[in-house]
N, C-alpha and C positions, 0 to 999 in steps of 0.2 A: 223869781229872783231868789238867788242864794243867800241864806242867813249869814251874818257876820258874827264875830265874837261879841260885838256890842249888843246885837239882838238877843243872843243867848244870855249875856250878862243881865240885860234889862228884865227878861222874862223870869230869870232865877232870882233876881233881887240881890245880885252881888256885884262886885267889881270885875272888870276884865282881868285883873291880875289874879283873882281867885279862880276864874275859868282857866287860865293858863296853868296854874298850879295844879288843878284837878287833872288837866290833860297830861301833865307831866308825871303824874303819880306822887306829887309832893305829900309828905306827911304833916305839913304845916296846915292843912285844912281839916276842920272838924268833920267827923263822920256824917253828921246830920246835914251839913252843908254840902259835903261831897255828894251824898245820895241825892239831894235836891237838884244839884247841877247836872248830875248824870241823868236824872229822869228827863230833864229838858233836852239834854244832847241826844238821848235815845228817841224822844219824841219826834225831833226834827231831823233824825240821822245826820246830825251835824259832823263835818269834818273840817278842822281848821285849815285855812289857806295856806298856813306855814308848811303843811305836809307837802302840797303840791310844789311849792317852792324848794323845798329840800330835795325834792327828786332830782333837781338839776344843780342846785347850790351845794348840797352835801351828799355826794354820791356814795351809795352803800355797795354798789355792784352786785345787787341781789335781785333775782327775779322770782316771783311767786308762780307756783304751778298748782292749780286747784282741779282735782279729778273727782269722779263720782265713787270709785272704789279702788282702794290701794290694792286689793287682793286680785283685781282684774288683770290677767296677764297682758291684756291689750294695752293698758295704761302704764304697765310696768316697763314695756318696750318703748312707749313714747317718751316716758320720762328718762330712760337712759339716753335716748337720742337727743332729747333736749340738753341734757347735762353734757353730753359730748361737745355740742356746739358751744355751750357757755363756757366751758373750760378753756376753749381756744381764745376767748375774750376776756378771761379772768374775772367772770361772773359766777357767783354762788347760786345754787337752787334751793328755794324754800317750798317744800311739798306738803299739801294737806288734802284731805278728802271730805266731800259733802255728805257722804253716806246716803245719798239720795234724799237729803232733807234741805229744802229751800232756806229755812231759818238758819241753818248751820252754814250752809254756803255763803249767805249774806254776812254772817258774823265772821267768816274766815277772810272774806274780801276786806272788810273794814279793819280787822286785825292786821292783815298783811300791809295794808296802806299805812297803818299806824307805826309798823316796823320800817316804814320808808323803803319798800321794795320800788325798784325803778320801773317795773312793769309787771304786767300779770298775763299768764296763759291760763285760760279757764275753759274746762269742759263742762258747760253748765248743764244743770238738770233741764232747763228750758232756756232756749236762746232769748227769750223775752222775760226772763226772771227778774225779780227785784235786784239781785246782785248785778246783772247786766245793766239794767237801768241806772242803778247807782254809779257804775263805772263810766257809763256814757255821759253822765252829767258833770263828770269831773276831768280834770286835765291829767289823767292817769292813762299811760299807754297800755293797751290790752288787745289780746287776740283771742278769738273763740276757737276752741278745739272741738273737732268731730261734730260740729253743728254750724249753722249759718243764721244770721238774723235778717228778717224782712222788716223789722221795725226800727233797729238802730243802725247807724253807719259804722259798723264794726268790721275790722279785718277778720277773715275767717279762713281756717284751713281744715278741710274735711275730705272725706271720700264721697263720690257720686253714688250715694246709697240706693237711689232709684235704679241706676244701671246695675249695681250689684244684686239687688233683689231680682232684677230681670234675668241675669245671668242664671241664678239659681232655678228660677221657675222654668226658663227655657230648657235647661238640661233635664229637669225631672219630667216635663210633658213629653220628651221624646223617648222616654223609658218605657218599658212593658210593664204598666201598672194600671190599676183600676181605680185608685182614688188618691187624692192628695190631702196632706195634713200640713198645717201652718202653726208653728209653736213660737209664740212671742213672749217677751218679758217685760221689764219696766217701761212705761210710757215715755217715749222719747222720740224727738224729731228723727233721729237716724233710723230707729225702728220703723216709724210711719213711713219713711221713704223706701225702706227695704220691702215692706208690705206692699206699698203702691206698685213697685217694680215687678214684684212676684205676680201679683193679680194682673198686671198688663200682659206678662208673658203667658199666663194661662188663658186670658181672653183672646189672645191672638192664635191659640192652637184651635183653629176652626175645625180641623179634622178630628178632634178629640172631644169627648163629652165627659169631663172629669169633675167630680164634686169636690169641694174643698171644705174641709173641717178645720176650724181654727181653735186653739186653746191659748189663752192669754194668761199673763201674770205668772209664768213659768220662769223663775228668775236664777236659779241656782243649779249646780250639779245635782244636789239632792233632790230638787223638784223635777229635773229630767228623769232621774233614776226612778222616781215614784210614779211618774206619768206612764211608764211603760205598761204597767198592769191596767191602767184605766183605758189605754189605747187598745189593748187586747180585748178587753170587755165590750167597749163601746164601738170600736171601729174594726174589730175582727183582724187586726194586723198580722196575726200568726198564720192566717190562711188566705187573706185578701191582699194581693200584691199592691204595695203602698209606696208612694213617694212622700218623704217627709222634709220639709225645710224648716230648720231651727235657726233663728236669727242671732244665735250666739253659740260659739264653739264649746264653751265650758258646759252649757246646758245639753248641747248635742252629745257630748261624750257622756254625761250622766244617762241620757236616754239610751245610748248605745249599750252601756253596761247593763242597764235594766232589760234591754231587749235579749241580749246574750244569756243573761241569767235565766230568762223565760224561754230560752232555746228557740228564739226567733231567728231565722236565717237572714243574715246581711251580707251581701246584697240580693241574694236570691228572691226573698220575699219582700223585704223592706230595703229601700234605697234611701240613703240618709245624707243631707246636705247641711253643713253648718255655715258659720260667717265668723270672719276674722283672721282665720289661718294662724292662730297661736302656735308657737313652736311644737308644743306637744302633740297638735293635731296629726302631724306627719309620722309621729312615732307611737300612735296609740295601737292598741291590740288589733284593731282593724282601722287602718289609716283613713282619716276622715276627709271626705270631699268637701271643699269649703270655698267660700268667696274670700279672697286675699285682699286685705287692706294694707297699704304701704305704711305700716306702723312707723318704721325707722325713718322714712322719708317724711312722713307727716309731722313727727317730732322735730326733725331738723329744719324743715321749712317753716314751721311755726315759730321756732326760736329764732331763726334768721329775720323773719318778718318782724317779730317784736323788737329785736335789736335795732332794726332799720327805723322803726317807728320811734323808739327812744331817741335816736339820733336826729330824726326829722319828724317832729310832731305834726307837720302839715302834709305828711305823706298821703297820697291818694289811697282811699280804701280799696282793699283787694279781697275778693272772695275766691278762693282757690280750691278747686275740687279735684282730688286725685282719681285717676281711673281705676276701678277694681279689676280683679282677675279671677276666673274660676279656675281652681286647681282640682283636677279630678284624681281621686284616689280610690281605694278599694271598698269604701262604703257605698258607692254606686258603680254602675256599669259605664262603660264608655272609656274613651282615651283623651287625654289633653290634645288640643289642636297643635 
């Protein structure tokens, strides 16, 4: 059962008026009293019911968008698409990033609710994170981006990442290679799904006997660049024909630069596939073969779903998965179908 302002007041040993003043940031409350009240509020993750009522009674026309990395081109494109839809409805966008920290993600959610956003789009670190649990227990419209929950009845808009990983794996196993390498970054549901699809494609290649070496926690362009030397030493990729699937374009481009600096031939010796199809991938020094996610469409659909949920809180839950597409460029052999 949810706590009320009366419960908080009783535990803190103050009046409900004092609680209201603390929540409003009033200077009329002594610092010692304020700190005592805030400790109780934080302990129970209390949010006043007035916030939920204000979402409908006092419209702010503001939507919150929480992503994991502001520097990630994938989310930059999604944010632009979300904003494009919101502008047509006279809504404003409030943007923040979790920086892959669950504590920060939870804090951002609470702060945005206190700012009376009318709904939230969130690309969670984990679809079952404390932040998503918090939203699920409150009457705040929200939609998950780039993930889906099997625990909460949340609306979700994502890519079919299992299918995307399968596309990458299927393409590489058809090439003239002697070994496969899998490069993954932060632990995330979308990455797990890509890996699952990749291994499914490899296991179906019954006419091939290819070993797979996996490198994990390769998160940035710099990580990818540094990995090139390690792969040359440990996996002999300068002489052994190799197919590499990197679950992030930015990391893939770092690896590509490292390979070229080491004079490894791409795609003659190494064939490289990324994921996301960020804009720069097509214009890189060797254009990158990659799995395309419909970033623009994902952002627009998520914004439309959230606006529909704000207008109709009883709307049936929807889990929408966009189909991925393999874009073949010069970092691998073969042609687009």
